[in-house]
N, CA, C and O of each residue as an XYZ file, in Angstrom:
672
protein
N     159.494   -118.508   -104.454
C     159.638   -119.653   -105.585
C     160.267   -120.464   -104.428
O     160.955   -119.945   -103.550
N     159.911   -122.063   -104.519
C     160.687   -122.706   -104.075
C     162.010   -123.621   -104.578
O     162.450   -123.652   -105.727
N     162.391   -124.164   -103.718
C     163.700   -124.688   -104.146
C     163.689   -125.320   -105.493
O     164.155   -124.661   -106.423
N     163.170   -126.630   -105.743
C     162.967   -127.385   -107.067
C     162.268   -126.448   -108.052
O     162.136   -126.950   -109.168
N     161.869   -125.417   -107.935
C     161.635   -124.564   -109.208
C     162.619   -123.536   -109.780
O     162.648   -123.093   -110.928
N     163.521   -123.211   -108.610
C     164.570   -122.894   -108.892
C     166.002   -123.328   -109.328
O     166.916   -122.585   -109.685
N     166.007   -124.739   -109.221
C     166.635   -125.551   -109.987
C     166.510   -125.740   -111.135
O     167.447   -125.656   -111.929
N     165.309   -126.036   -111.451
C     164.882   -125.716   -112.744
C     165.108   -124.530   -113.382
O     165.748   -124.503   -114.434
N     164.670   -123.569   -112.887
C     165.006   -122.389   -113.660
C     166.764   -121.984   -113.925
O     167.232   -121.209   -114.759
N     167.299   -122.604   -113.156
C     168.853   -122.282   -113.313
C     169.029   -123.447   -114.090
O     170.148   -123.316   -114.585
N     168.516   -124.570   -114.489
C     169.131   -125.271   -115.349
C     168.554   -125.122   -116.830
O     169.104   -125.597   -117.823
N     167.651   -124.569   -116.832
C     167.161   -123.781   -118.067
C     167.746   -122.722   -118.398
O     167.913   -122.579   -119.609
N     168.110   -121.939   -117.738
C     169.189   -120.515   -117.688
C     170.612   -121.267   -118.463
O     171.234   -120.938   -119.473
N     170.783   -122.338   -117.557
C     172.286   -122.865   -118.362
C     172.151   -123.725   -119.769
O     172.985   -123.784   -120.672
N     171.124   -124.244   -119.711
C     170.847   -124.873   -121.042
C     170.753   -123.928   -122.140
O     171.246   -124.264   -123.216
N     169.924   -122.252   -121.975
C     170.205   -121.476   -122.955
C     171.435   -120.765   -123.206
O     171.703   -120.283   -124.306
N     172.138   -120.701   -122.259
C     173.663   -119.993   -122.251
C     174.422   -121.084   -123.449
O     175.119   -120.716   -124.395
N     174.063   -122.478   -123.097
C     174.767   -123.417   -124.214
C     174.158   -123.478   -125.406
O     174.785   -123.480   -126.466
N     173.168   -123.522   -125.337
C     172.494   -123.281   -127.111
C     172.712   -122.013   -127.591
O     173.026   -122.061   -128.780
N     172.686   -121.271   -127.297
C     172.952   -119.893   -127.528
C     174.360   -119.353   -127.863
O     174.544   -118.346   -128.547
N     175.209   -120.012   -127.393
C     176.755   -119.657   -127.104
C     177.090   -119.901   -128.651
O     176.472   -120.590   -129.463
N     178.305   -119.097   -128.831
C     179.388   -119.040   -130.005
C     180.069   -120.358   -130.135
O     180.783   -120.830   -129.250
N     179.780   -121.015   -131.444
C     180.757   -121.997   -132.013
C     182.123   -121.912   -132.259
O     182.516   -121.071   -133.067
N     182.821   -122.562   -131.759
C     184.317   -122.745   -132.022
C     184.789   -123.121   -133.376
O     184.338   -124.172   -133.830
N     185.621   -122.440   -134.097
C     185.670   -122.539   -135.277
C     186.233   -123.871   -135.554
O     187.285   -124.093   -134.954
N     185.787   -124.825   -136.323
C     185.966   -125.985   -136.984
C     185.826   -127.132   -135.742
O     186.547   -128.129   -135.781
N     184.842   -126.932   -134.622
C     184.634   -127.557   -133.791
C     183.279   -127.264   -133.687
O     182.874   -126.265   -133.093
N     182.476   -128.161   -134.286
C     180.719   -128.055   -133.824
C     180.381   -128.155   -132.652
O     179.597   -127.377   -132.109
N     180.957   -129.186   -132.067
C     180.533   -129.683   -130.794
C     180.877   -128.901   -129.386
O     180.504   -129.041   -128.221
N     181.667   -128.113   -129.991
C     182.204   -126.923   -129.027
C     181.339   -125.689   -129.007
O     180.558   -125.339   -129.892
N     181.615   -125.038   -127.783
C     181.251   -123.642   -127.667
C     181.680   -122.900   -127.095
O     182.488   -123.426   -126.330
N     181.633   -121.731   -126.953
C     182.240   -120.550   -125.868
C     180.946   -120.020   -124.873
O     180.101   -119.241   -125.315
N     180.913   -120.453   -123.722
C     180.260   -119.473   -122.456
C     181.051   -118.792   -121.575
O     182.212   -119.057   -121.264
N     180.198   -117.694   -121.102
C     180.839   -117.248   -119.773
C     181.385   -118.217   -118.301
O     180.606   -118.317   -117.353
N     182.480   -118.744   -118.260
C     182.853   -119.292   -117.249
C     182.048   -119.114   -116.135
O     181.139   -119.793   -115.657
N     182.686   -117.814   -115.741
C     181.991   -117.269   -114.182
C     180.624   -117.586   -114.018
O     180.213   -118.210   -113.039
N     179.665   -117.048   -115.241
C     178.569   -116.901   -114.899
C     177.714   -118.425   -114.898
O     176.682   -118.759   -114.317
N     178.599   -119.141   -115.780
C     178.174   -121.145   -115.651
C     178.540   -121.366   -114.289
O     177.577   -121.489   -113.532
N     179.897   -121.465   -113.672
C     180.052   -122.119   -112.560
C     179.353   -121.325   -111.659
O     179.244   -121.973   -110.618
N     178.693   -119.963   -111.526
C     177.781   -119.706   -110.535
C     176.491   -120.116   -110.727
O     175.919   -120.402   -109.675
N     175.784   -120.251   -111.822
C     174.770   -121.131   -111.906
C     174.808   -122.501   -111.476
O     173.869   -123.039   -110.890
N     176.132   -123.193   -111.828
C     176.323   -124.763   -111.385
C     176.468   -124.623   -109.864
O     175.983   -125.552   -109.219
N     176.941   -123.812   -109.300
C     177.060   -123.413   -107.525
C     175.694   -123.483   -106.881
O     175.368   -124.068   -105.848
N     174.739   -122.534   -107.974
C     173.690   -122.199   -107.373
C     172.667   -123.418   -107.333
O     171.807   -123.518   -106.457
N     172.846   -124.358   -108.392
C     172.360   -125.470   -108.479
C     172.511   -126.378   -107.320
O     171.629   -126.909   -106.645
N     173.900   -126.461   -107.210
C     174.345   -127.465   -106.370
C     173.794   -127.053   -105.052
O     173.439   -127.987   -104.333
N     173.660   -125.932   -104.618
C     173.364   -125.489   -103.090
C     171.751   -125.658   -103.129
O     171.162   -125.580   -102.051
N     171.191   -125.830   -104.018
C     169.475   -125.953   -104.072
C     169.297   -127.479   -104.394
O     168.127   -127.862   -104.373
N     170.046   -128.212   -104.623
C     169.642   -129.413   -104.940
C     169.493   -130.341   -104.170
O     168.830   -131.332   -104.476
N     170.059   -130.198   -103.071
C     170.270   -130.881   -101.596
C     168.573   -130.644   -101.228
O     167.761   -131.556   -101.075
N     168.316   -129.303   -101.143
C     167.146   -129.156   -100.491
C     165.900   -129.381   -101.295
O     164.814   -129.529   -100.733
N     166.094   -129.423   -103.174
C     165.059   -129.872   -103.733
C     164.848   -131.451   -103.386
O     163.743   -131.933   -103.137
N     166.192   -132.262   -103.407
C     165.919   -133.557   -103.602
C     165.553   -134.050   -102.203
O     164.867   -135.068   -102.109
N     165.997   -133.343   -101.013
C     164.837   -133.567    -99.846
C     163.513   -133.383   -100.084
O     162.747   -134.310    -99.823
N     163.089   -132.346   -100.538
C     161.683   -131.603   -100.709
C     161.060   -133.141   -101.433
O     160.146   -133.847   -101.008
N     162.024   -133.359   -102.801
C     161.388   -134.573   -103.798
C     160.986   -136.105   -102.606
O     159.937   -136.726   -102.438
N     162.191   -136.237   -102.062
C     161.781   -137.240   -101.072
C     160.634   -137.284   -100.215
O     159.725   -138.112   -100.167
N     160.811   -136.388    -99.638
C     159.633   -136.254    -98.724
C     158.638   -136.153    -99.789
O     157.762   -136.851    -99.279
N     158.075   -135.712   -101.098
C     156.991   -135.711   -101.329
C     156.451   -137.403   -102.079
O     155.373   -137.991   -102.155
N     158.064   -137.744   -102.587
C     157.871   -139.620   -102.961
C     157.370   -140.190   -101.601
O     156.658   -141.189   -101.695
N     157.601   -139.764   -100.485
C     157.483   -140.598    -99.299
C     156.061   -140.450    -98.700
O     155.548   -141.402    -98.111
N     155.350   -139.138    -98.859
C     154.171   -138.551    -98.819
C     153.195   -139.399    -99.833
O     152.104   -139.871    -99.514
N     153.743   -139.481   -100.965
C     152.893   -140.055   -101.929
C     152.560   -141.435   -101.948
O     151.478   -141.881   -102.332
N     153.855   -142.335   -101.374
C     153.826   -143.637   -100.967
C     152.676   -143.686    -99.866
O     151.842   -144.576   -100.028
N     152.542   -142.941    -98.892
C     152.525   -143.614    -97.485
C     150.810   -142.875    -98.284
O     150.092   -143.843    -98.036
N     150.170   -142.182    -98.773
C     149.144   -141.831    -99.537
C     148.407   -143.080   -100.455
O     147.225   -143.382   -100.613
N     149.605   -143.618   -100.949
C     149.379   -144.838   -101.863
C     149.271   -146.318   -101.243
O     148.776   -147.319   -101.761
N     149.888   -146.165    -99.959
C     149.960   -147.029    -99.076
C     148.317   -147.104    -98.140
O     147.668   -148.135    -97.959
N     148.014   -145.966    -97.751
C     146.639   -145.710    -96.940
C     145.599   -146.494    -97.985
O     144.965   -147.504    -97.681
N     145.551   -145.759    -99.396
C     144.889   -145.995   -100.428
C     144.324   -147.387   -100.647
O     143.152   -147.744   -100.770
N     145.334   -148.009   -100.662
C     145.388   -149.440   -101.121
C     145.132   -150.288    -99.591
O     144.729   -151.450    -99.533
N     145.420   -149.539    -98.548
C     144.935   -150.460    -97.179
C     143.385   -149.967    -97.462
O     142.734   -150.982    -97.707
N     142.669   -148.963    -97.513
C     141.419   -148.522    -97.648
C     140.822   -149.295    -98.955
O     139.695   -149.761    -98.786
N     141.151   -149.405    -99.661
C     140.712   -150.356   -100.796
C     140.341   -152.005   -100.547
O     139.402   -152.732   -100.869
N     141.616   -152.179    -99.791
C     141.805   -153.736    -99.324
C     140.623   -154.316    -98.401
O     140.063   -155.409    -98.315
N     140.459   -152.605    -97.501
C     139.242   -152.886    -96.366
C     137.949   -152.841    -97.209
O     136.964   -153.393    -96.716
N     137.849   -152.356    -98.206
C     136.261   -152.210    -98.557
C     136.202   -153.469    -99.377
O     135.131   -154.076    -99.409
N     137.370   -153.984   -100.126
C     137.200   -155.485   -100.880
C     136.670   -156.217   -100.237
O     135.786   -156.925   -100.720
N     137.114   -156.319    -98.615
C     137.110   -157.705    -98.042
C     135.611   -157.372    -97.277
O     134.949   -158.234    -96.699
N     135.206   -155.856    -97.412
C     133.580   -155.825    -96.630
C     132.808   -156.056    -97.689
O     131.696   -156.494    -97.395
N     133.035   -155.902    -98.881
C     132.404   -156.186    -99.936
C     131.955   -157.637   -100.189
O     130.898   -158.177   -100.517
N     133.227   -158.048    -99.893
C     133.156   -160.003   -100.337
C     132.445   -160.157    -99.081
O     131.690   -161.109    -99.276
N     132.264   -159.695    -97.793
C     131.868   -160.447    -96.866
C     130.583   -160.139    -96.858
O     129.825   -161.099    -96.714
N     130.079   -159.028    -96.976
C     128.181   -158.806    -97.820
C     127.884   -159.542    -98.628
O     126.877   -160.207    -98.383
N     128.636   -159.795   -100.037
C     128.253   -160.815   -101.206
C     128.021   -162.254   -100.358
O     127.007   -162.942   -100.478
N     129.267   -162.605    -99.393
C     128.952   -164.308    -99.046
C     127.492   -164.185    -98.144
O     126.563   -164.993    -98.165
N     127.582   -162.994    -97.394
C     126.091   -163.087    -96.468
C     125.107   -163.017    -97.539
O     124.233   -163.878    -97.438
N     125.003   -162.233    -98.538
C     123.710   -162.242    -99.178
C     123.599   -164.149    -99.935
O     122.792   -165.078    -99.961
N     124.779   -163.874   -100.355
C     124.754   -165.449   -101.327
C     124.073   -166.517   -100.013
O     123.044   -167.182   -100.131
N     124.796   -166.465    -99.010
C     123.829   -167.450    -97.768
C     122.568   -166.947    -97.691
O     121.669   -167.744    -97.956
N     122.292   -165.939    -97.425
C     120.695   -165.773    -97.369
C     120.080   -166.054    -98.638
O     119.020   -166.669    -98.518
N     120.476   -165.749    -99.998
C     119.741   -166.364   -101.209
C     119.380   -167.765   -101.028
O     118.283   -168.297   -101.200
N     120.639   -168.344   -100.600
C     120.894   -170.115   -100.577
C     119.729   -170.239    -99.471
O     118.907   -171.138    -99.647
N     119.577   -169.281    -98.178
C     118.474   -170.196    -97.433
C     117.443   -169.631    -97.605
O     116.594   -170.009    -96.798
N     117.026   -168.722    -98.441
C     115.457   -168.506    -98.837
C     115.237   -169.511    -99.716
O     114.119   -170.026    -99.694
N     116.233   -170.005   -100.666
C     115.978   -171.096   -101.836
C     115.516   -172.615   -101.235
O     114.603   -173.349   -101.614
N     116.690   -172.829    -99.949
C     116.250   -174.045    -99.300
C     114.780   -174.019    -98.883
O     114.007   -174.970    -98.996
N     114.400   -172.437    -98.233
C     113.003   -172.425    -97.505
C     111.854   -172.682    -98.450
O     110.790   -173.184    -98.087
N     112.090   -172.364    -99.498
C     111.318   -171.969   -100.993
C     111.183   -173.551   -101.223
O     110.053   -173.999   -101.417
N     112.453   -174.547   -101.208
C     112.425   -175.827   -102.033
C     111.240   -176.514   -100.930
O     110.143   -176.887   -101.346
N     111.660   -176.619    -99.418
C     110.922   -177.199    -98.127
C     109.781   -176.596    -98.386
O     109.029   -177.421    -98.903
N     109.267   -175.542    -98.281
C     107.803   -174.995    -98.089
C     106.853   -175.804    -99.682
O     105.686   -176.155    -99.861
N     107.820   -175.811   -100.356
C     107.067   -176.026   -101.644
C     106.697   -177.977   -101.283
O     105.649   -178.577   -101.522
N     107.867   -178.476   -100.717
C     107.379   -179.923   -100.496
C     106.768   -180.107    -99.469
O     106.246   -181.214    -99.340
N     106.626   -179.189    -98.470
C     105.337   -179.475    -97.439
C     104.210   -179.157    -98.124
O     103.309   -179.994    -98.075
N     104.044   -178.277    -98.679
C     102.851   -177.694    -99.196
C     102.535   -179.352    -99.946
O     101.869   -180.036    -99.168
N     102.859   -180.041   -101.178
C     102.593   -181.051   -101.756
C     102.354   -182.326   -101.051
O     101.787   -183.308   -101.528
N     102.885   -182.197    -99.773
C     102.849   -183.463    -99.203
C     101.521   -183.284    -98.220
O     100.949   -184.232    -97.683
N     101.171   -182.012    -98.098
C     100.019   -181.617    -97.547
C      99.084   -181.984    -98.250
O      98.215   -182.782    -97.901
N      99.194   -181.280    -99.616
C      97.983   -181.948   -100.381
C      97.839   -182.923   -100.557
O      96.733   -183.363   -100.245
N      98.736   -183.764   -101.092
C      98.857   -185.294   -101.082
C      97.884   -185.907   -100.067
O      96.856   -186.530   -100.332
N      98.431   -185.596    -98.755
C      97.669   -185.976    -97.708
C      96.083   -185.746    -97.790
O      95.194   -186.581    -97.955
N      96.024   -184.694    -97.664
C      94.490   -184.225    -97.798
C      93.882   -184.858    -98.560
O      92.794   -185.354    -98.266
N      94.552   -185.011    -99.935
C      93.479   -185.454   -101.117
C      93.425   -187.189   -100.391
O      92.358   -187.803   -100.349
N      94.368   -187.620   -100.014
C      94.425   -189.498    -99.434
C      93.186   -189.219    -98.552
O      92.132   -189.755    -98.894
N      93.207   -188.352    -97.338
C      92.292   -188.223    -96.503
C      90.554   -187.966    -97.293
O      89.448   -188.448    -97.049
N      90.819   -187.451    -97.816
C      88.960   -186.878    -98.971
C      88.947   -188.382    -99.555
O      87.799   -188.731    -99.832
N      89.905   -189.339    -99.808
C      89.709   -190.290   -100.672
C      89.300   -191.431    -99.697
O      88.423   -192.207   -100.076
N      89.859   -191.593    -98.485
C      89.674   -192.644    -97.517
C      88.154   -191.866    -96.616
O      87.369   -192.705    -96.174
N      87.903   -190.863    -96.451
C      86.529   -190.273    -95.840
C      85.625   -190.570    -96.823
O      84.643   -191.010    -96.225
N      85.448   -190.574    -97.795
C      84.844   -190.821    -99.031
C      84.320   -192.170    -99.127
O      83.125   -192.463    -99.148
N      85.436   -193.077    -99.191
C      85.224   -194.412    -99.301
C      84.700   -194.986    -97.877
O      83.897   -195.898    -98.070
N      84.956   -194.675    -96.289
C      84.356   -194.576    -95.365
C      82.529   -194.337    -95.343
O      81.648   -195.174    -95.145
N      82.424   -192.806    -95.642
C      80.985   -192.608    -96.046
C      80.469   -193.876    -96.861
O      79.529   -194.608    -96.552
N      81.356   -193.972    -98.046
C      80.681   -195.289    -98.875
C      80.061   -196.057    -98.453
O      78.862   -196.198    -98.693
N      80.862   -196.871    -97.580
C      80.696   -197.996    -97.022
C      80.021   -197.991    -96.182
O      79.485   -199.081    -95.984
N      79.708   -197.066    -95.396
C      78.810   -196.683    -94.254
C      77.130   -196.778    -95.110
O      76.229   -197.558    -94.801
N      77.105   -196.047    -95.893
C      76.051   -196.204    -96.796
C      75.562   -197.351    -97.295
O      74.371   -197.641    -97.178
N      76.530   -198.199    -97.967
C      76.324   -199.448    -98.581
C      75.641   -200.336    -97.252
O      74.610   -201.000    -97.361
N      76.531   -200.183    -95.837
C      75.930   -201.276    -95.014
C      74.447   -200.523    -94.590
O      73.491   -201.244    -94.306
N      74.341   -199.328    -94.571
C      72.566   -198.695    -94.045
C      72.002   -199.254    -95.281
O      70.914   -199.770    -95.022
N      72.268   -199.340    -96.347
C      71.341   -199.607    -97.401
C      71.116   -201.281    -97.229
O      70.002   -201.803    -97.211
N      71.897   -201.729    -97.154
C      72.257   -203.295    -96.941
C      70.903   -204.007    -96.083
O      70.075   -204.870    -96.373
N      71.217   -202.985    -94.651
C      70.315   -202.714    -93.596
C      68.875   -202.795    -93.654
O      68.019   -203.612    -93.315
N      68.905   -201.811    -94.131
C      67.635   -201.436    -94.552
C      66.871   -202.118    -95.300
O      65.692   -202.324    -95.011
N      67.471   -202.584    -96.418
C      67.148   -203.790    -97.392
C      66.560   -204.594    -96.595
O      65.385   -204.918    -96.771
N      67.304   -205.047    -95.578
C      67.225   -206.718    -94.921
C      65.900   -206.372    -94.133
O      64.902   -207.089    -94.202
N      65.965   -205.280    -93.420
C      64.791   -204.746    -92.769
C      63.617   -204.664    -93.299
O      62.672   -205.063    -92.618
N      63.337   -204.073    -94.784
C      62.564   -203.682    -95.480
C      61.672   -205.046    -95.851
O      60.463   -205.267    -95.776
N      63.051   -206.043    -96.380
C      62.407   -207.737    -96.777
C      61.808   -208.365    -95.395
O      60.697   -208.892    -95.331
N      62.621   -208.243    -94.406
C      61.776   -208.619    -93.158
C      60.356   -208.252    -92.884
O      59.393   -208.990    -92.677
N      60.436   -206.911    -92.928
C      59.059   -206.241    -92.851
C      57.945   -207.034    -93.905
O      56.927   -207.673    -93.639
N      58.625   -206.690    -95.268
C      57.654   -207.486    -96.355
C      57.309   -209.067    -96.039
O      56.203   -209.560    -96.263
N      58.284   -209.692    -95.554
C      57.995   -211.255    -95.251
C      56.894   -211.218    -93.991
O      55.857   -211.874    -94.098
N      57.136   -210.500    -92.909
C      56.475   -210.384    -91.662
C      55.008   -209.709    -92.288
O      53.972   -210.211    -91.852
N      54.901   -208.720    -93.177
C      54.050   -208.422    -93.432
C      52.700   -209.733    -94.526
O      51.498   -209.978    -94.421
N      53.555   -210.103    -95.238
C      53.044   -211.499    -96.113
C      52.465   -212.286    -95.007
O      51.254   -212.425    -94.840
N      53.488   -212.850    -94.176
C      52.964   -213.961    -93.052
C      51.568   -213.427    -92.431
O      50.532   -214.052    -92.203
N      51.849   -212.219    -92.257
C      50.602   -211.547    -91.288
C      49.280   -211.781    -92.346
O      48.246   -212.309    -91.936
N      49.396   -211.451    -93.360
C      48.432   -210.984    -94.247
C      47.901   -212.681    -94.230
O      46.785   -213.145    -93.995
N      49.192   -213.359    -94.581
C      48.674   -215.071    -94.789
C      47.638   -215.635    -93.636
O      46.538   -216.154    -93.820
N      48.464   -215.323    -92.128
C      47.776   -215.825    -91.102
C      46.589   -214.951    -90.905
O      45.594   -215.584    -90.552
N      46.385   -213.382    -91.065
C      44.848   -213.026    -91.259
C      43.719   -213.617    -91.943
O      42.569   -213.702    -91.513
N      44.284   -214.118    -93.335
C      43.426   -214.655    -94.153
C      42.969   -215.883    -93.858
O      41.794   -216.202    -94.041
N      43.748   -216.568    -93.439
C      43.739   -218.046    -92.963
C      42.891   -218.018    -91.863
O      41.964   -218.821    -91.769
N      43.123   -217.154    -91.002
C      42.112   -216.913    -89.610
C      40.852   -216.754    -90.330
O      40.064   -217.698    -90.374
N      40.624   -215.765    -90.835
C      39.462   -215.154    -91.710
C      38.610   -216.538    -91.968
O      37.585   -216.957    -91.431
N      39.365   -217.025    -92.904
C      38.707   -218.400    -93.535
C      38.431   -219.624    -92.419
O      37.396   -220.288    -92.477
N      39.302   -219.821    -91.552
C      38.541   -220.587    -90.426
C      37.677   -220.207    -89.810
O      37.079   -221.154    -89.300
N      37.126   -218.957    -89.487
C      36.143   -218.260    -88.710
C      35.090   -218.506    -89.313
O      34.084   -218.865    -88.700
N      35.136   -218.292    -91.259
C      33.999   -218.722    -91.652
C      33.560   -219.607    -91.564
O      32.441   -219.680    -91.059
N      34.121   -220.541    -91.943
C      34.037   -222.228    -91.890
C      33.159   -222.454    -90.580
O      32.253   -223.287    -90.612
N      33.340   -221.947    -89.788
C      33.035   -222.020    -88.311
C      31.817   -221.310    -87.806
O      31.327   -221.537    -86.699
N      31.382   -220.503    -88.604
C      30.223   -219.806    -88.774
C      29.122   -220.189    -89.799
O      27.990   -219.707    -89.833
N      29.608   -221.082    -90.584
C      28.820   -221.848    -91.507
C      27.698   -222.663    -90.581
O      28.152   -222.848    -89.452
N      26.496   -223.142    -90.739
C      25.830   -223.897    -90.103
C      26.222   -225.443    -91.250
O      26.442   -225.464    -92.461
N      26.174   -226.642    -90.182
C      26.446   -227.595    -91.105
C      25.167   -228.073    -91.671
O      24.158   -227.991    -90.971
N      25.099   -228.583    -92.907
C      23.531   -229.000    -93.282
C      23.698   -230.305    -93.525
O      22.735   -231.001    -93.847
């Protein structure tokens, strides 16, 4: 049995002696106990108490050290968790910014592509208009030349026919 239990057991015995002791007539707060037995128990308590106190102090110190270690470990875990959370928030922010920039770049590329298609369509339409005008001008020239050629050919035929008819 350790000293702490010895002291508690001795105090229980002493308490039992006092509570079970005979009362003194006309004195309800007073009782009769065996002096020698009570002194012996008190001496045993005094002998064991320093050892029990030293053991209690050692246990309290061990408990305090355990609590201190637990607090340091909890603080280290808290700091580690905060650092991980900070890193995750930074990574989320980087991803958010990257997504925003990507969306902006896509929108810009789409706008540029749309503008290029419009400019290309306008350019092709202008080239086709110019080609159409050139072809129309060429057709008009060909038609005028053909008309002139026919007229010249008809005039030449009429002149030849007049020259062939004898004069009367």
